[in-house]
mmCIF file of the N, C-alpha and C atoms, coordinates in Angstrom:
data_MODEL
# 
_entry.id   MODEL 
# 
loop_
_atom_site.group_PDB 
_atom_site.id 
_atom_site.type_symbol 
_atom_site.label_atom_id 
_atom_site.label_alt_id 
_atom_site.label_comp_id 
_atom_site.label_asym_id 
_atom_site.label_entity_id 
_atom_site.label_seq_id 
_atom_site.pdbx_PDB_ins_code 
_atom_site.Cartn_x 
_atom_site.Cartn_y 
_atom_site.Cartn_z 
_atom_site.occupancy 
_atom_site.B_iso_or_equiv 
_atom_site.pdbx_formal_charge 
_atom_site.auth_seq_id 
_atom_site.auth_comp_id 
_atom_site.auth_asym_id 
_atom_site.auth_atom_id 
_atom_site.pdbx_PDB_model_num 
ATOM 1   N N  . MET A 1 1  ? 111.762 -4.639  33.876 1.00 0.00 ? 1  MET A N  1 
ATOM 2   C CA . MET A 1 1  ? 111.944 -6.168  34.538 1.00 0.00 ? 1  MET A CA 1 
ATOM 3   C C  . MET A 1 1  ? 111.650 -7.600  33.029 1.00 0.00 ? 1  MET A C  1 
ATOM 4   N N  . LYS A 1 2  ? 112.805 -8.269  33.079 1.00 0.00 ? 2  LYS A N  1 
ATOM 5   C CA . LYS A 1 2  ? 112.536 -9.352  31.783 1.00 0.00 ? 2  LYS A CA 1 
ATOM 6   C C  . LYS A 1 2  ? 111.934 -10.449 32.102 1.00 0.00 ? 2  LYS A C  1 
ATOM 7   N N  . LEU A 1 3  ? 111.320 -11.313 31.074 1.00 0.00 ? 3  LEU A N  1 
ATOM 8   C CA . LEU A 1 3  ? 110.778 -12.337 30.819 1.00 0.00 ? 3  LEU A CA 1 
ATOM 9   C C  . LEU A 1 3  ? 111.375 -13.207 30.236 1.00 0.00 ? 3  LEU A C  1 
ATOM 10  N N  . ASN A 1 4  ? 111.246 -14.284 30.316 1.00 0.00 ? 4  ASN A N  1 
ATOM 11  C CA . ASN A 1 4  ? 111.586 -15.677 29.452 1.00 0.00 ? 4  ASN A CA 1 
ATOM 12  C C  . ASN A 1 4  ? 110.661 -16.187 29.075 1.00 0.00 ? 4  ASN A C  1 
ATOM 13  N N  . LEU A 1 5  ? 109.680 -16.229 28.091 1.00 0.00 ? 5  LEU A N  1 
ATOM 14  C CA . LEU A 1 5  ? 108.948 -16.729 27.702 1.00 0.00 ? 5  LEU A CA 1 
ATOM 15  C C  . LEU A 1 5  ? 109.113 -18.764 27.272 1.00 0.00 ? 5  LEU A C  1 
ATOM 16  N N  . LEU A 1 6  ? 108.694 -19.297 28.049 1.00 0.00 ? 6  LEU A N  1 
ATOM 17  C CA . LEU A 1 6  ? 109.336 -20.556 27.841 1.00 0.00 ? 6  LEU A CA 1 
ATOM 18  C C  . LEU A 1 6  ? 109.073 -21.425 26.815 1.00 0.00 ? 6  LEU A C  1 
ATOM 19  N N  . SER A 1 7  ? 107.595 -21.444 26.981 1.00 0.00 ? 7  SER A N  1 
ATOM 20  C CA . SER A 1 7  ? 106.537 -22.327 25.992 1.00 0.00 ? 7  SER A CA 1 
ATOM 21  C C  . SER A 1 7  ? 104.976 -21.990 25.790 1.00 0.00 ? 7  SER A C  1 
ATOM 22  N N  . CYS A 1 8  ? 104.358 -22.630 25.337 1.00 0.00 ? 8  CYS A N  1 
ATOM 23  C CA . CYS A 1 8  ? 103.158 -22.374 24.897 1.00 0.00 ? 8  CYS A CA 1 
ATOM 24  C C  . CYS A 1 8  ? 102.112 -23.852 24.974 1.00 0.00 ? 8  CYS A C  1 
ATOM 25  N N  . GLU A 1 9  ? 101.540 -24.122 26.213 1.00 0.00 ? 9  GLU A N  1 
ATOM 26  C CA . GLU A 1 9  ? 100.647 -25.114 26.515 1.00 0.00 ? 9  GLU A CA 1 
ATOM 27  C C  . GLU A 1 9  ? 99.051  -25.089 26.021 1.00 0.00 ? 9  GLU A C  1 
ATOM 28  N N  . ALA A 1 10 ? 98.830  -23.925 25.609 1.00 0.00 ? 10 ALA A N  1 
ATOM 29  C CA . ALA A 1 10 ? 97.690  -23.950 24.919 1.00 0.00 ? 10 ALA A CA 1 
ATOM 30  C C  . ALA A 1 10 ? 97.312  -25.216 23.500 1.00 0.00 ? 10 ALA A C  1 
ATOM 31  N N  . GLN A 1 11 ? 96.006  -26.073 24.018 1.00 0.00 ? 11 GLN A N  1 
ATOM 32  C CA . GLN A 1 11 ? 95.905  -26.987 22.657 1.00 0.00 ? 11 GLN A CA 1 
ATOM 33  C C  . GLN A 1 11 ? 95.589  -26.168 21.151 1.00 0.00 ? 11 GLN A C  1 
ATOM 34  N N  . LYS A 1 12 ? 95.188  -25.111 21.208 1.00 0.00 ? 12 LYS A N  1 
ATOM 35  C CA . LYS A 1 12 ? 95.249  -24.426 19.806 1.00 0.00 ? 12 LYS A CA 1 
ATOM 36  C C  . LYS A 1 12 ? 95.746  -23.495 20.086 1.00 0.00 ? 12 LYS A C  1 
ATOM 37  N N  . PRO A 1 13 ? 96.870  -22.861 20.289 1.00 0.00 ? 13 PRO A N  1 
ATOM 38  C CA . PRO A 1 13 ? 97.613  -22.005 20.202 1.00 0.00 ? 13 PRO A CA 1 
ATOM 39  C C  . PRO A 1 13 ? 96.748  -20.589 19.295 1.00 0.00 ? 13 PRO A C  1 
ATOM 40  N N  . ASN A 1 14 ? 96.453  -19.462 19.964 1.00 0.00 ? 14 ASN A N  1 
ATOM 41  C CA . ASN A 1 14 ? 96.011  -18.337 19.010 1.00 0.00 ? 14 ASN A CA 1 
ATOM 42  C C  . ASN A 1 14 ? 97.096  -17.372 18.543 1.00 0.00 ? 14 ASN A C  1 
ATOM 43  N N  . ARG A 1 15 ? 97.844  -17.363 17.378 1.00 0.00 ? 15 ARG A N  1 
ATOM 44  C CA . ARG A 1 15 ? 98.927  -16.837 16.963 1.00 0.00 ? 15 ARG A CA 1 
ATOM 45  C C  . ARG A 1 15 ? 98.611  -15.601 17.410 1.00 0.00 ? 15 ARG A C  1 
ATOM 46  N N  . ARG A 1 16 ? 97.603  -15.305 16.944 1.00 0.00 ? 16 ARG A N  1 
ATOM 47  C CA . ARG A 1 16 ? 97.428  -13.502 16.506 1.00 0.00 ? 16 ARG A CA 1 
ATOM 48  C C  . ARG A 1 16 ? 97.051  -13.003 18.375 1.00 0.00 ? 16 ARG A C  1 
ATOM 49  N N  . ALA A 1 17 ? 96.783  -13.568 19.128 1.00 0.00 ? 17 ALA A N  1 
ATOM 50  C CA . ALA A 1 17 ? 96.064  -13.234 20.331 1.00 0.00 ? 17 ALA A CA 1 
ATOM 51  C C  . ALA A 1 17 ? 97.672  -13.328 21.071 1.00 0.00 ? 17 ALA A C  1 
ATOM 52  N N  . ILE A 1 18 ? 98.695  -14.277 20.545 1.00 0.00 ? 18 ILE A N  1 
ATOM 53  C CA . ILE A 1 18 ? 99.953  -14.234 21.526 1.00 0.00 ? 18 ILE A CA 1 
ATOM 54  C C  . ILE A 1 18 ? 100.824 -12.833 20.751 1.00 0.00 ? 18 ILE A C  1 
ATOM 55  N N  . ALA A 1 19 ? 100.937 -12.986 19.722 1.00 0.00 ? 19 ALA A N  1 
ATOM 56  C CA . ALA A 1 19 ? 101.566 -11.882 19.015 1.00 0.00 ? 19 ALA A CA 1 
ATOM 57  C C  . ALA A 1 19 ? 101.038 -10.308 19.743 1.00 0.00 ? 19 ALA A C  1 
ATOM 58  N N  . LYS A 1 20 ? 100.106 -10.216 19.697 1.00 0.00 ? 20 LYS A N  1 
ATOM 59  C CA . LYS A 1 20 ? 99.386  -8.570  20.276 1.00 0.00 ? 20 LYS A CA 1 
ATOM 60  C C  . LYS A 1 20 ? 100.132 -8.644  21.405 1.00 0.00 ? 20 LYS A C  1 
ATOM 61  N N  . CYS A 1 21 ? 99.579  -9.743  22.401 1.00 0.00 ? 21 CYS A N  1 
ATOM 62  C CA . CYS A 1 21 ? 99.977  -9.673  23.882 1.00 0.00 ? 21 CYS A CA 1 
ATOM 63  C C  . CYS A 1 21 ? 101.265 -9.398  24.220 1.00 0.00 ? 21 CYS A C  1 
ATOM 64  N N  . ILE A 1 22 ? 102.213 -9.859  23.255 1.00 0.00 ? 22 ILE A N  1 
ATOM 65  C CA . ILE A 1 22 ? 103.839 -9.557  23.110 1.00 0.00 ? 22 ILE A CA 1 
ATOM 66  C C  . ILE A 1 22 ? 104.147 -8.219  22.735 1.00 0.00 ? 22 ILE A C  1 
ATOM 67  N N  . ALA A 1 23 ? 103.306 -8.022  21.844 1.00 0.00 ? 23 ALA A N  1 
ATOM 68  C CA . ALA A 1 23 ? 103.683 -6.255  21.220 1.00 0.00 ? 23 ALA A CA 1 
ATOM 69  C C  . ALA A 1 23 ? 102.983 -5.571  22.536 1.00 0.00 ? 23 ALA A C  1 
ATOM 70  N N  . GLU A 1 24 ? 102.037 -5.742  22.982 1.00 0.00 ? 24 GLU A N  1 
ATOM 71  C CA . GLU A 1 24 ? 101.366 -4.942  24.030 1.00 0.00 ? 24 GLU A CA 1 
ATOM 72  C C  . GLU A 1 24 ? 102.562 -5.002  25.718 1.00 0.00 ? 24 GLU A C  1 
ATOM 73  N N  . ILE A 1 25 ? 102.576 -5.879  25.972 1.00 0.00 ? 25 ILE A N  1 
ATOM 74  C CA . ILE A 1 25 ? 103.661 -6.163  27.092 1.00 0.00 ? 25 ILE A CA 1 
ATOM 75  C C  . ILE A 1 25 ? 104.910 -5.575  26.990 1.00 0.00 ? 25 ILE A C  1 
ATOM 76  N N  . SER A 1 26 ? 105.043 -5.690  25.843 1.00 0.00 ? 26 SER A N  1 
ATOM 77  C CA . SER A 1 26 ? 106.799 -5.385  25.690 1.00 0.00 ? 26 SER A CA 1 
ATOM 78  C C  . SER A 1 26 ? 107.366 -3.898  25.730 1.00 0.00 ? 26 SER A C  1 
ATOM 79  N N  . ALA A 1 27 ? 108.294 -3.525  26.149 1.00 0.00 ? 27 ALA A N  1 
ATOM 80  C CA . ALA A 1 27 ? 108.485 -2.532  25.741 1.00 0.00 ? 27 ALA A CA 1 
ATOM 81  C C  . ALA A 1 27 ? 109.434 -2.112  24.609 1.00 0.00 ? 27 ALA A C  1 
ATOM 82  N N  . ASN A 1 28 ? 109.927 -3.016  23.745 1.00 0.00 ? 28 ASN A N  1 
ATOM 83  C CA . ASN A 1 28 ? 110.636 -2.879  22.438 1.00 0.00 ? 28 ASN A CA 1 
ATOM 84  C C  . ASN A 1 28 ? 110.666 -3.539  21.343 1.00 0.00 ? 28 ASN A C  1 
ATOM 85  N N  . VAL A 1 29 ? 109.460 -3.610  21.443 1.00 0.00 ? 29 VAL A N  1 
ATOM 86  C CA . VAL A 1 29 ? 108.881 -4.669  20.477 1.00 0.00 ? 29 VAL A CA 1 
ATOM 87  C C  . VAL A 1 29 ? 107.639 -4.560  19.856 1.00 0.00 ? 29 VAL A C  1 
ATOM 88  N N  . ASP A 1 30 ? 107.744 -4.527  18.354 1.00 0.00 ? 30 ASP A N  1 
ATOM 89  C CA . ASP A 1 30 ? 106.488 -3.701  17.449 1.00 0.00 ? 30 ASP A CA 1 
ATOM 90  C C  . ASP A 1 30 ? 106.003 -4.808  16.967 1.00 0.00 ? 30 ASP A C  1 
ATOM 91  N N  . GLU A 1 31 ? 104.861 -4.493  16.153 1.00 0.00 ? 31 GLU A N  1 
ATOM 92  C CA . GLU A 1 31 ? 104.166 -5.970  15.793 1.00 0.00 ? 31 GLU A CA 1 
ATOM 93  C C  . GLU A 1 31 ? 104.244 -6.814  15.399 1.00 0.00 ? 31 GLU A C  1 
ATOM 94  N N  . SER A 1 32 ? 105.426 -6.371  14.151 1.00 0.00 ? 32 SER A N  1 
ATOM 95  C CA . SER A 1 32 ? 106.210 -7.811  13.369 1.00 0.00 ? 32 SER A CA 1 
ATOM 96  C C  . SER A 1 32 ? 106.969 -8.346  13.941 1.00 0.00 ? 32 SER A C  1 
ATOM 97  N N  . LEU A 1 33 ? 107.974 -7.792  14.848 1.00 0.00 ? 33 LEU A N  1 
ATOM 98  C CA . LEU A 1 33 ? 108.621 -8.560  15.541 1.00 0.00 ? 33 LEU A CA 1 
ATOM 99  C C  . LEU A 1 33 ? 107.575 -9.302  16.753 1.00 0.00 ? 33 LEU A C  1 
ATOM 100 N N  . ALA A 1 34 ? 106.961 -8.961  17.112 1.00 0.00 ? 34 ALA A N  1 
ATOM 101 C CA . ALA A 1 34 ? 105.828 -9.881  17.756 1.00 0.00 ? 34 ALA A CA 1 
ATOM 102 C C  . ALA A 1 34 ? 105.159 -11.423 17.402 1.00 0.00 ? 34 ALA A C  1 
ATOM 103 N N  . VAL A 1 35 ? 105.244 -10.771 15.899 1.00 0.00 ? 35 VAL A N  1 
ATOM 104 C CA . VAL A 1 35 ? 105.071 -12.183 15.512 1.00 0.00 ? 35 VAL A CA 1 
ATOM 105 C C  . VAL A 1 35 ? 105.834 -13.445 14.896 1.00 0.00 ? 35 VAL A C  1 
ATOM 106 N N  . GLU A 1 36 ? 107.367 -12.737 14.952 1.00 0.00 ? 36 GLU A N  1 
ATOM 107 C CA . GLU A 1 36 ? 108.403 -13.687 14.760 1.00 0.00 ? 36 GLU A CA 1 
ATOM 108 C C  . GLU A 1 36 ? 108.502 -14.051 16.018 1.00 0.00 ? 36 GLU A C  1 
ATOM 109 N N  . LEU A 1 37 ? 108.463 -13.319 17.123 1.00 0.00 ? 37 LEU A N  1 
ATOM 110 C CA . LEU A 1 37 ? 108.752 -13.975 18.365 1.00 0.00 ? 37 LEU A CA 1 
ATOM 111 C C  . LEU A 1 37 ? 107.535 -14.901 18.501 1.00 0.00 ? 37 LEU A C  1 
ATOM 112 N N  . THR A 1 38 ? 106.494 -14.846 18.340 1.00 0.00 ? 38 THR A N  1 
ATOM 113 C CA . THR A 1 38 ? 105.404 -15.862 18.672 1.00 0.00 ? 38 THR A CA 1 
ATOM 114 C C  . THR A 1 38 ? 105.568 -16.923 17.624 1.00 0.00 ? 38 THR A C  1 
ATOM 115 N N  . ALA A 1 39 ? 106.164 -17.134 16.469 1.00 0.00 ? 39 ALA A N  1 
ATOM 116 C CA . ALA A 1 39 ? 106.640 -18.150 15.533 1.00 0.00 ? 39 ALA A CA 1 
ATOM 117 C C  . ALA A 1 39 ? 107.743 -18.952 16.265 1.00 0.00 ? 39 ALA A C  1 
ATOM 118 N N  . ILE A 1 40 ? 108.882 -18.323 16.896 1.00 0.00 ? 40 ILE A N  1 
ATOM 119 C CA . ILE A 1 40 ? 109.885 -18.879 17.822 1.00 0.00 ? 40 ILE A CA 1 
ATOM 120 C C  . ILE A 1 40 ? 109.133 -19.259 18.795 1.00 0.00 ? 40 ILE A C  1 
ATOM 121 N N  . LEU A 1 41 ? 108.480 -19.039 19.570 1.00 0.00 ? 41 LEU A N  1 
ATOM 122 C CA . LEU A 1 41 ? 108.128 -19.584 20.551 1.00 0.00 ? 41 LEU A CA 1 
ATOM 123 C C  . LEU A 1 41 ? 106.662 -21.090 20.616 1.00 0.00 ? 41 LEU A C  1 
ATOM 124 N N  . LEU A 1 42 ? 106.117 -20.707 19.154 1.00 0.00 ? 42 LEU A N  1 
ATOM 125 C CA . LEU A 1 42 ? 105.206 -21.876 18.997 1.00 0.00 ? 42 LEU A CA 1 
ATOM 126 C C  . LEU A 1 42 ? 106.044 -23.258 18.965 1.00 0.00 ? 42 LEU A C  1 
ATOM 127 N N  . GLU A 1 43 ? 107.543 -22.801 18.015 1.00 0.00 ? 43 GLU A N  1 
ATOM 128 C CA . GLU A 1 43 ? 108.153 -23.885 17.547 1.00 0.00 ? 43 GLU A CA 1 
ATOM 129 C C  . GLU A 1 43 ? 109.121 -24.974 18.531 1.00 0.00 ? 43 GLU A C  1 
ATOM 130 N N  . GLY A 1 44 ? 108.741 -23.883 20.016 1.00 0.00 ? 44 GLY A N  1 
ATOM 131 C CA . GLY A 1 44 ? 109.451 -24.709 20.932 1.00 0.00 ? 44 GLY A CA 1 
ATOM 132 C C  . GLY A 1 44 ? 110.988 -23.910 21.588 1.00 0.00 ? 44 GLY A C  1 
ATOM 133 N N  . ASP A 1 45 ? 111.113 -22.859 20.952 1.00 0.00 ? 45 ASP A N  1 
ATOM 134 C CA . ASP A 1 45 ? 112.310 -22.477 21.705 1.00 0.00 ? 45 ASP A CA 1 
ATOM 135 C C  . ASP A 1 45 ? 111.678 -20.737 22.912 1.00 0.00 ? 45 ASP A C  1 
ATOM 136 N N  . ALA A 1 46 ? 112.878 -20.783 23.437 1.00 0.00 ? 46 ALA A N  1 
ATOM 137 C CA . ALA A 1 46 ? 112.344 -19.760 24.689 1.00 0.00 ? 46 ALA A CA 1 
ATOM 138 C C  . ALA A 1 46 ? 112.705 -18.846 23.960 1.00 0.00 ? 46 ALA A C  1 
ATOM 139 N N  . VAL A 1 47 ? 111.678 -17.496 24.419 1.00 0.00 ? 47 VAL A N  1 
ATOM 140 C CA . VAL A 1 47 ? 111.776 -16.023 23.827 1.00 0.00 ? 47 VAL A CA 1 
ATOM 141 C C  . VAL A 1 47 ? 112.122 -15.070 24.988 1.00 0.00 ? 47 VAL A C  1 
ATOM 142 N N  . ASP A 1 48 ? 113.103 -13.861 25.200 1.00 0.00 ? 48 ASP A N  1 
ATOM 143 C CA . ASP A 1 48 ? 113.069 -13.310 25.903 1.00 0.00 ? 48 ASP A CA 1 
ATOM 144 C C  . ASP A 1 48 ? 112.689 -11.640 25.675 1.00 0.00 ? 48 ASP A C  1 
ATOM 145 N N  . ILE A 1 49 ? 111.900 -11.335 26.427 1.00 0.00 ? 49 ILE A N  1 
ATOM 146 C CA . ILE A 1 49 ? 111.223 -9.843  26.132 1.00 0.00 ? 49 ILE A CA 1 
ATOM 147 C C  . ILE A 1 49 ? 111.803 -8.993  27.459 1.00 0.00 ? 49 ILE A C  1 
ATOM 148 N N  . GLU A 1 50 ? 111.653 -8.006  27.367 1.00 0.00 ? 50 GLU A N  1 
ATOM 149 C CA . GLU A 1 50 ? 111.459 -6.393  28.520 1.00 0.00 ? 50 GLU A CA 1 
ATOM 150 C C  . GLU A 1 50 ? 110.281 -6.257  28.584 1.00 0.00 ? 50 GLU A C  1 
ATOM 151 N N  . LEU A 1 51 ? 109.746 -6.123  29.943 1.00 0.00 ? 51 LEU A N  1 
ATOM 152 C CA . LEU A 1 51 ? 108.294 -5.715  29.813 1.00 0.00 ? 51 LEU A CA 1 
ATOM 153 C C  . LEU A 1 51 ? 108.245 -4.532  30.271 1.00 0.00 ? 51 LEU A C  1 
ATOM 154 N N  . ASN A 1 52 ? 107.190 -3.628  29.520 1.00 0.00 ? 52 ASN A N  1 
ATOM 155 C CA . ASN A 1 52 ? 106.923 -1.906  29.818 1.00 0.00 ? 52 ASN A CA 1 
ATOM 156 C C  . ASN A 1 52 ? 106.157 -2.360  30.977 1.00 0.00 ? 52 ASN A C  1 
ATOM 157 N N  . GLU A 1 53 ? 107.104 -1.181  31.962 1.00 0.00 ? 53 GLU A N  1 
ATOM 158 C CA . GLU A 1 53 ? 106.999 -1.543  33.329 1.00 0.00 ? 53 GLU A CA 1 
ATOM 159 C C  . GLU A 1 53 ? 105.435 -0.517  33.517 1.00 0.00 ? 53 GLU A C  1 
ATOM 160 N N  . LYS A 1 54 ? 104.829 -0.183  32.636 1.00 0.00 ? 54 LYS A N  1 
ATOM 161 C CA . LYS A 1 54 ? 103.141 -0.031  32.626 1.00 0.00 ? 54 LYS A CA 1 
ATOM 162 C C  . LYS A 1 54 ? 102.280 -1.340  32.721 1.00 0.00 ? 54 LYS A C  1 
ATOM 163 N N  . LYS A 1 55 ? 102.680 -1.896  32.102 1.00 0.00 ? 55 LYS A N  1 
ATOM 164 C CA . LYS A 1 55 ? 101.902 -3.244  31.547 1.00 0.00 ? 55 LYS A CA 1 
ATOM 165 C C  . LYS A 1 55 ? 102.304 -4.714  32.403 1.00 0.00 ? 55 LYS A C  1 
ATOM 166 N N  . SER A 1 56 ? 103.537 -4.102  33.357 1.00 0.00 ? 56 SER A N  1 
ATOM 167 C CA . SER A 1 56 ? 103.863 -5.383  34.071 1.00 0.00 ? 56 SER A CA 1 
ATOM 168 C C  . SER A 1 56 ? 103.095 -6.094  35.048 1.00 0.00 ? 56 SER A C  1 
ATOM 169 N N  . SER A 1 57 ? 102.088 -5.256  35.316 1.00 0.00 ? 57 SER A N  1 
ATOM 170 C CA . SER A 1 57 ? 100.987 -5.861  36.358 1.00 0.00 ? 57 SER A CA 1 
ATOM 171 C C  . SER A 1 57 ? 100.295 -7.069  35.765 1.00 0.00 ? 57 SER A C  1 
ATOM 172 N N  . SER A 1 58 ? 99.894  -6.594  34.743 1.00 0.00 ? 58 SER A N  1 
ATOM 173 C CA . SER A 1 58 ? 98.410  -7.383  33.980 1.00 0.00 ? 58 SER A CA 1 
ATOM 174 C C  . SER A 1 58 ? 99.323  -8.435  33.394 1.00 0.00 ? 58 SER A C  1 
ATOM 175 N N  . ALA A 1 59 ? 100.524 -8.443  32.743 1.00 0.00 ? 59 ALA A N  1 
ATOM 176 C CA . ALA A 1 59 ? 101.418 -9.112  31.657 1.00 0.00 ? 59 ALA A CA 1 
ATOM 177 C C  . ALA A 1 59 ? 101.424 -10.636 32.456 1.00 0.00 ? 59 ALA A C  1 
ATOM 178 N N  . ALA A 1 60 ? 101.674 -11.077 33.482 1.00 0.00 ? 60 ALA A N  1 
ATOM 179 C CA . ALA A 1 60 ? 101.022 -12.256 34.166 1.00 0.00 ? 60 ALA A CA 1 
ATOM 180 C C  . ALA A 1 60 ? 100.056 -12.854 33.620 1.00 0.00 ? 60 ALA A C  1 
ATOM 181 N N  . ARG A 1 61 ? 98.876  -12.207 33.978 1.00 0.00 ? 61 ARG A N  1 
ATOM 182 C CA . ARG A 1 61 ? 97.595  -12.628 33.851 1.00 0.00 ? 61 ARG A CA 1 
ATOM 183 C C  . ARG A 1 61 ? 97.338  -12.938 32.313 1.00 0.00 ? 61 ARG A C  1 
ATOM 184 N N  . GLU A 1 62 ? 97.328  -12.094 31.556 1.00 0.00 ? 62 GLU A N  1 
ATOM 185 C CA . GLU A 1 62 ? 97.666  -12.288 30.022 1.00 0.00 ? 62 GLU A CA 1 
ATOM 186 C C  . GLU A 1 62 ? 98.290  -13.176 29.287 1.00 0.00 ? 62 GLU A C  1 
ATOM 187 N N  . LEU A 1 63 ? 99.665  -13.321 30.241 1.00 0.00 ? 63 LEU A N  1 
ATOM 188 C CA . LEU A 1 63 ? 100.289 -14.840 29.359 1.00 0.00 ? 63 LEU A CA 1 
ATOM 189 C C  . LEU A 1 63 ? 99.880  -16.227 30.240 1.00 0.00 ? 63 LEU A C  1 
ATOM 190 N N  . ARG A 1 64 ? 99.049  -16.063 31.674 1.00 0.00 ? 64 ARG A N  1 
ATOM 191 C CA . ARG A 1 64 ? 98.261  -17.336 31.808 1.00 0.00 ? 64 ARG A CA 1 
ATOM 192 C C  . ARG A 1 64 ? 97.482  -17.828 30.809 1.00 0.00 ? 64 ARG A C  1 
ATOM 193 N N  . LYS A 1 65 ? 96.482  -16.451 30.448 1.00 0.00 ? 65 LYS A N  1 
ATOM 194 C CA . LYS A 1 65 ? 95.194  -16.694 29.968 1.00 0.00 ? 65 LYS A CA 1 
ATOM 195 C C  . LYS A 1 65 ? 95.637  -17.215 28.318 1.00 0.00 ? 65 LYS A C  1 
ATOM 196 N N  . LEU A 1 66 ? 96.562  -16.931 28.138 1.00 0.00 ? 66 LEU A N  1 
ATOM 197 C CA . LEU A 1 66 ? 97.104  -17.550 26.790 1.00 0.00 ? 66 LEU A CA 1 
ATOM 198 C C  . LEU A 1 66 ? 97.578  -19.122 26.509 1.00 0.00 ? 66 LEU A C  1 
ATOM 199 N N  . GLY A 1 67 ? 98.087  -19.484 28.079 1.00 0.00 ? 67 GLY A N  1 
ATOM 200 C CA . GLY A 1 67 ? 98.699  -20.573 28.204 1.00 0.00 ? 67 GLY A CA 1 
ATOM 201 C C  . GLY A 1 67 ? 100.056 -20.897 27.905 1.00 0.00 ? 67 GLY A C  1 
ATOM 202 N N  . ILE A 1 68 ? 100.620 -19.287 27.950 1.00 0.00 ? 68 ILE A N  1 
ATOM 203 C CA . ILE A 1 68 ? 102.566 -19.399 27.861 1.00 0.00 ? 68 ILE A CA 1 
ATOM 204 C C  . ILE A 1 68 ? 103.298 -19.667 29.351 1.00 0.00 ? 68 ILE A C  1 
ATOM 205 N N  . ASP A 1 69 ? 103.811 -19.993 29.670 1.00 0.00 ? 69 ASP A N  1 
ATOM 206 C CA . ASP A 1 69 ? 104.828 -20.608 30.678 1.00 0.00 ? 69 ASP A CA 1 
ATOM 207 C C  . ASP A 1 69 ? 105.653 -19.529 30.470 1.00 0.00 ? 69 ASP A C  1 
ATOM 208 N N  . TYR A 1 70 ? 106.011 -18.971 31.548 1.00 0.00 ? 70 TYR A N  1 
ATOM 209 C CA . TYR A 1 70 ? 107.052 -18.208 31.685 1.00 0.00 ? 70 TYR A CA 1 
ATOM 210 C C  . TYR A 1 70 ? 108.042 -17.682 32.773 1.00 0.00 ? 70 TYR A C  1 
ATOM 211 N N  . GLU A 1 71 ? 109.330 -17.374 32.903 1.00 0.00 ? 71 GLU A N  1 
ATOM 212 C CA . GLU A 1 71 ? 109.789 -17.351 33.991 1.00 0.00 ? 71 GLU A CA 1 
ATOM 213 C C  . GLU A 1 71 ? 110.347 -15.609 34.338 1.00 0.00 ? 71 GLU A C  1 
ATOM 214 N N  . ILE A 1 72 ? 110.514 -15.257 35.434 1.00 0.00 ? 72 ILE A N  1 
ATOM 215 C CA . ILE A 1 72 ? 111.131 -13.874 35.650 1.00 0.00 ? 72 ILE A CA 1 
ATOM 216 C C  . ILE A 1 72 ? 112.534 -14.217 35.673 1.00 0.00 ? 72 ILE A C  1 
ATOM 217 N N  . ILE A 1 73 ? 113.093 -13.266 34.922 1.00 0.00 ? 73 ILE A N  1 
ATOM 218 C CA . ILE A 1 73 ? 114.777 -12.775 35.172 1.00 0.00 ? 73 ILE A CA 1 
ATOM 219 C C  . ILE A 1 73 ? 115.342 -11.683 35.587 1.00 0.00 ? 73 ILE A C  1 
ATOM 220 N N  . GLU A 1 74 ? 114.526 -10.863 35.716 1.00 0.00 ? 74 GLU A N  1 
ATOM 221 C CA . GLU A 1 74 ? 115.080 -9.623  36.666 1.00 0.00 ? 74 GLU A CA 1 
ATOM 222 C C  . GLU A 1 74 ? 114.254 -8.864  36.779 1.00 0.00 ? 74 GLU A C  1 
# 
């Protein structure tokens, strides 16, 4: 399943927590790439990630907790 991370609505976004979340729920993203994707997301651009099937059930809850808006692509 693919997600499009649209924006972060958190008042004070926690970059480290967002990067850690992206690295944990993504199938093919390591920590350094997650940090780069977090920077792109916080600058206002959308980011596409492919979910790790084992983490797909908890991914939505984790993203909402961090204030990240997303849409399911497939």
